[in-house]
C-alpha positions as a Markdown table, in Angstrom:
| # | Residue | x | y | z |
|---|---|---|---|---|
| 1 | Met | 25.0 | 7.4 | -20.3 |
| 2 | Pro | 24.3 | 9.9 | -23.8 |
| 3 | Lys | 27.6 | 9.8 | -26.1 |
| 4 | Pro | 28.7 | 13.4 | -25.3 |
| 5 | Leu | 29.0 | 12.8 | -22.1 |
| 6 | Arg | 31.0 | 9.9 | -21.7 |
| 7 | Leu | 33.2 | 11.8 | -24.1 |
| 8 | Met | 34.0 | 14.3 | -21.3 |
| 9 | Arg | 34.0 | 11.6 | -18.5 |
| 10 | Thr | 36.3 | 10.0 | -20.8 |
| 11 | Ala | 38.5 | 13.2 | -21.1 |
| 12 | Cys | 38.3 | 13.7 | -17.0 |
| 13 | Leu | 39.7 | 10.3 | -16.9 |
| 14 | Ser | 42.1 | 10.3 | -18.9 |
| 15 | Leu | 43.4 | 13.6 | -17.8 |
| 16 | Ala | 42.8 | 12.2 | -14.4 |
| 17 | Leu | 46.2 | 9.1 | -15.6 |
| 18 | Ile | 48.2 | 11.3 | -16.1 |
| 19 | Pro | 50.7 | 11.4 | -13.6 |
| 20 | Gly | 51.1 | 13.9 | -11.3 |
| 21 | Ala | 53.8 | 15.7 | -8.8 |
| 22 | Ala | 54.2 | 15.3 | -5.7 |
| 23 | Arg | 53.2 | 18.0 | -2.8 |
| 24 | Ala | 56.1 | 20.4 | -2.1 |
| 25 | Glu | 56.0 | 21.0 | 1.7 |
| 26 | Gly | 53.7 | 23.9 | 2.0 |
| 27 | Cys | 51.7 | 23.2 | -1.0 |
| 28 | Gly | 48.5 | 23.1 | 0.7 |
| 29 | Ser | 46.5 | 19.8 | 1.7 |
| 30 | Gly | 43.9 | 19.3 | -1.4 |
| 31 | Asp | 43.5 | 23.1 | -2.5 |
| 32 | Leu | 46.1 | 22.4 | -5.3 |
| 33 | Pro | 45.4 | 20.2 | -8.3 |
| 34 | Val | 48.6 | 17.4 | -8.5 |
| 35 | Ser | 46.9 | 16.4 | -11.7 |
| 36 | Phe | 45.8 | 17.7 | -14.9 |
| 37 | Ser | 42.1 | 16.3 | -14.1 |
| 38 | Glu | 41.5 | 17.7 | -11.0 |
| 39 | Phe | 42.4 | 21.5 | -12.5 |
| 40 | Val | 40.1 | 21.0 | -15.6 |
| 41 | Cys | 37.3 | 19.2 | -13.6 |
| 42 | Ser | 37.1 | 22.1 | -10.8 |
| 43 | Val | 37.3 | 26.1 | -10.8 |
| 44 | Ala | 37.9 | 26.0 | -7.1 |
| 45 | Val | 41.5 | 23.9 | -8.3 |
| 46 | Gln | 42.2 | 26.6 | -11.3 |
| 47 | Glu | 41.6 | 29.3 | -9.6 |
| 48 | Ala | 44.6 | 28.7 | -6.2 |
| 49 | Ala | 46.9 | 27.1 | -8.8 |
| 50 | Thr | 46.5 | 30.0 | -11.3 |
| 51 | Ala | 50.0 | 31.5 | -11.1 |
| 52 | Asp | 49.6 | 35.7 | -10.4 |
| 53 | Pro | 49.8 | 37.1 | -13.5 |
| 54 | Arg | 49.5 | 34.6 | -15.9 |
| 55 | Thr | 50.6 | 34.7 | -19.7 |
| 56 | Trp | 48.6 | 34.6 | -22.1 |
| 57 | Arg | 49.3 | 34.0 | -26.3 |
| 58 | Ser | 46.7 | 34.1 | -28.7 |
| 59 | Leu | 46.3 | 34.5 | -32.5 |
| 60 | Glu | 44.4 | 37.9 | -33.7 |
| 61 | Ser | 43.0 | 39.2 | -36.3 |
| 62 | Gly | 45.1 | 40.9 | -39.1 |
| 63 | Asp | 45.2 | 41.5 | -42.1 |
| 64 | Pro | 46.8 | 39.6 | -44.6 |
| 65 | Glu | 48.2 | 37.3 | -41.7 |
| 66 | Pro | 46.7 | 36.5 | -38.2 |
| 67 | Val | 48.8 | 38.2 | -35.8 |
| 68 | Ala | 50.2 | 36.7 | -32.2 |
| 69 | Thr | 49.7 | 38.6 | -29.0 |
| 70 | Thr | 51.1 | 37.7 | -25.1 |
| 71 | Arg | 49.5 | 39.6 | -22.8 |
| 72 | Glu | 50.4 | 39.2 | -18.7 |
| 73 | Val | 46.9 | 38.9 | -17.0 |
| 74 | Pro | 46.6 | 39.2 | -13.2 |
| 75 | Leu | 44.9 | 37.1 | -11.5 |
| 76 | Arg | 41.8 | 39.6 | -10.9 |
| 77 | Asp | 41.7 | 40.0 | -14.7 |
| 78 | Val | 41.3 | 36.4 | -15.3 |
| 79 | Glu | 38.4 | 35.4 | -16.8 |
| 80 | Trp | 37.0 | 31.6 | -14.1 |
| 81 | Pro | 37.7 | 28.8 | -15.4 |
| 82 | Val | 40.9 | 28.9 | -17.5 |
| 83 | Val | 40.1 | 25.8 | -18.5 |
| 84 | Arg | 36.7 | 25.3 | -19.5 |
| 85 | Arg | 35.0 | 21.8 | -19.8 |
| 86 | Leu | 34.5 | 20.4 | -22.9 |
| 87 | Ser | 30.7 | 18.8 | -23.7 |
| 88 | Gly | 28.1 | 18.2 | -26.2 |
| 89 | Pro | 29.2 | 18.4 | -29.5 |
| 90 | Glu | 32.5 | 19.7 | -28.9 |
| 91 | Ala | 33.7 | 17.4 | -26.6 |
| 92 | Ala | 33.4 | 14.9 | -29.4 |
| 93 | Gly | 36.7 | 14.5 | -31.6 |
| 94 | His | 39.7 | 15.9 | -29.0 |
| 95 | Glu | 42.9 | 15.5 | -28.9 |
| 96 | Leu | 44.3 | 15.8 | -25.5 |
| 97 | Ile | 48.4 | 15.5 | -25.8 |
| 98 | Arg | 51.0 | 15.8 | -23.0 |
| 99 | Glu | 54.9 | 16.7 | -22.8 |
| 100 | Lys | 57.1 | 17.4 | -20.7 |
| 101 | Ser | 59.5 | 19.7 | -20.8 |
| 102 | Gly | 62.3 | 19.4 | -18.4 |
| 103 | Ala | 62.2 | 18.2 | -15.0 |
| 104 | Asp | 59.6 | 21.1 | -14.0 |
| 105 | Leu | 57.4 | 22.2 | -17.0 |
| 106 | Glu | 54.5 | 20.4 | -18.4 |
| 107 | Ser | 51.8 | 21.4 | -21.0 |
| 108 | Leu | 48.2 | 19.6 | -22.0 |
| 109 | Gln | 47.7 | 20.5 | -25.6 |
| 110 | Ile | 43.8 | 20.1 | -26.7 |
| 111 | Arg | 43.3 | 20.5 | -30.7 |
| 112 | Gly | 40.0 | 19.9 | -32.4 |
| 113 | Arg | 39.7 | 17.3 | -34.6 |
| 114 | Asp | 38.9 | 20.0 | -37.5 |
| 115 | Lys | 41.9 | 21.2 | -36.2 |
| 116 | Gly | 40.1 | 24.7 | -35.4 |
| 117 | Leu | 40.2 | 24.2 | -31.8 |
| 118 | Asn | 44.7 | 24.1 | -30.4 |
| 119 | Ile | 45.0 | 25.4 | -27.0 |
| 120 | Arg | 47.7 | 24.4 | -25.1 |
| 121 | Tyr | 48.0 | 25.0 | -21.3 |
| 122 | Ile | 51.6 | 25.2 | -19.3 |
| 123 | Ser | 52.1 | 24.4 | -15.7 |
| 124 | Arg | 55.4 | 24.3 | -13.5 |
| 125 | His | 56.2 | 22.0 | -11.0 |
| 126 | Ala | 58.5 | 23.6 | -8.3 |
| 127 | Pro | 57.7 | 24.2 | -5.4 |
| 128 | Cys | 53.4 | 23.8 | -6.4 |
| 129 | Arg | 51.9 | 22.7 | -9.7 |
| 130 | Thr | 50.4 | 26.3 | -11.1 |
| 131 | Leu | 49.5 | 27.2 | -14.3 |
| 132 | Ile | 51.9 | 29.7 | -16.0 |
| 133 | Glu | 50.7 | 30.3 | -19.2 |
| 134 | Ser | 48.2 | 29.5 | -21.8 |
| 135 | Asp | 48.4 | 29.5 | -25.6 |
| 136 | Asp | 45.6 | 29.5 | -27.7 |
| 137 | Ala | 46.6 | 28.6 | -31.3 |
| 138 | Ser | 42.8 | 28.0 | -32.7 |
| 139 | Leu | 42.0 | 29.9 | -36.1 |
């Protein structure tokens, strides 16, 4: 298997090791993710488990410094996939950082080797795991 494909497979498998939240009653049988691996590796799961609206934070070009912006994006305006698969040369050297914030919040940060790529995805677990915010601090 070529190295970039191995790396993407490794990223999806690494994410699969992150313990998922138990499904709450009424969360559906298989449409909602129990782990970030399902979320990252399936657009259908992303569509079913993204908040409406979703908070989108990003850095926009500014003079003299980049300007932080925040938007509430309704589902009808979301560009899919929200979390895209990294493949080919861009998959090499990425760092995945998982953090829990309290009982029902969890984030996954993807940082590039050159520190240019820096995106954090925040999900809420109550009652079902749902992507509520994306924070793109990439330079």
